[in-house]
N, C-alpha and C positions, 0 to 999 in steps of 0.2 A: 308761827310763820310771820313773816313781815311782807308788807306790800313794797312797791317799788321805791317809795320815798321814806321808808323806814317806819311806817305805821304798823301797829300790831293788828292782826286779823283775829276776829272772834272765832274761836274754835268751839263749835257746838257738837255735841255727840248725840246721835239719835238714841234715845233711851227707849227700850222696848217696855211697853206698859205691863204686859203679862208674859214674863219669860217662860213660865211653866207651859203655856200653850204651844209656844214655838218648839220647846224641847220635846213635847209629846208628839208634835207633828213630825219632827226629825226622827224621833224614835220609831214612829210608825212607818216612815219611809224607808229607813235603813234596816228594819227588822225583816222585811221581805227579801227573799233570795232574788238576785238580779235576773236569773234565768229560771223560769219554772221548770220543774222536773217533768220530763215527758213520759217517764215510766208510770204505769198504773200504780195507784196507791194500794198497798196491802193493808186491809183493816185488821185482820186477825193474824197474829204472828204464827199461829199453828197451821194456817193455810199453806204457807211456803215450807216445804220440807225438802231435804236433800233427795235427789232421785235415787231410786233403788236400782241395783245392777240389773234386775230383771226388766225394768222399764226401758232400758236403753235398746234401741233397734239399730242393728248394723246392716248396711246394704252390702250384700255379697256380690252384686251384679258388677260385671266388668264395665268400665266406661265405654261409651259408644264411639267416641272420637279419640283416636290416639294422636299424640303430638308427633310432629315430624322429626323427633329427636332420635328415633330408632336408627340403628346403623344402616339398614337397607335404604331407608329414605334419604339419609345423608349422602350415601354413596351415589344414589341415582341423581340427586341434585348436583353433586360435584361433576358427574359425568355430563349432565346436561349443560352445565356452565362451561365445561371444557369444550364440548362440541360447538357451543355458541361462539366461544372465543376463537376456535379454529376457523369457523365460517367467517367471522368478522376480520380476523387478521390474515387469513389465508395461509396459515402455517400449522404444521402438525406438532405433536409432542416431541418428535424426534429432533425437530429444529430447535426447540427450546432447551432441551437438556444438553449439557456439554458432553462431548464424547472424549474418551480417554485416548490421547495420542502418544505416540512413541517419541522419545527424544530426537530420533533421526528426522521425523516429520517436522518437528518444531524447528530444528536447525535448518532444514531445507527451506522452510518458509521465511524465516527471519534472518538468515545469514546474509551478510553483505558480500557482494561479489568482489573478488580480489584481483581479477585481471584488469588490465589497463583499458580495454574497450568498454567494460561495464562501468568503470569509474568515470570515463569520459561521457558516457550516455547519461549517467546520473547528473553530472555537472551541467550537461546540455539541457536536461529537463528542468533543473533548478533555475537555470538562466532564463528559460522560456517563461516559467512561472513568475519570476521577478519582473520580467518585461511586461507581462500582462497586468500585474499589480500596478506598475508605474504608469501604464497607459490609462488604467481606470482612475488613478489618482490625478493624472493630468487633465482628464475629461471633467472630473468633479471640480477641480480647481478652476477650469475655464467657465463652468456653469456658475460657480459662486462669484467669480469675478464679474461676469456679465450681470448677474443679479445685483451686485453691489453698485455697479455703474448705473443701472436703472434706478435704484433707490436714491443714489446721489442726485441724479437729474430731477427726479420727482421732488426731492427735498429742496433743491435750488429753485424750482418753479414755485413751490409753496412759499418760500421765503420772499421771492419777488412779488407774489400776489398779496402777501400780508404785510409788505414793507410799509405801505402808506396807511394801513388801518391801525386803529388803537385797540387796546385790549377789550374795551367795552363794546366795540363794534363787531366783534367776532361772533 
């Protein structure tokens, strides 16, 4: 290595006086397992033997608590949820399920009237709807215009008030 002005730096290496002692120390450190075994140590290999089939005990007692996965429980839960839904929404299952209608019923509900009076009535209704929309739009436009005028007057007042001040005086 060199210093700033090109002079060489003395490189000294720390030499270990007794390398065998440090190796023994490392060897002792790494020879241990990092996590001690929590299982009990079996001293005699004959103590542990495979269990005999006669030693195994089987519990034949039925479980005390059954899971709610039986079909009766599931049905009762669904019925309770349906009743709760009916109470909250105020509608019955008949209202939720679509009913089968005949083609004549569908045509009667969705057929456009073909006589002149019904066509004129539809046009009159559409005209009234458009007029209401235009009135709402004109009211909203007037509100926005008055708001813009108020903002403009406030901005003019602010400009007049700040006209003689410098930026560091603000």
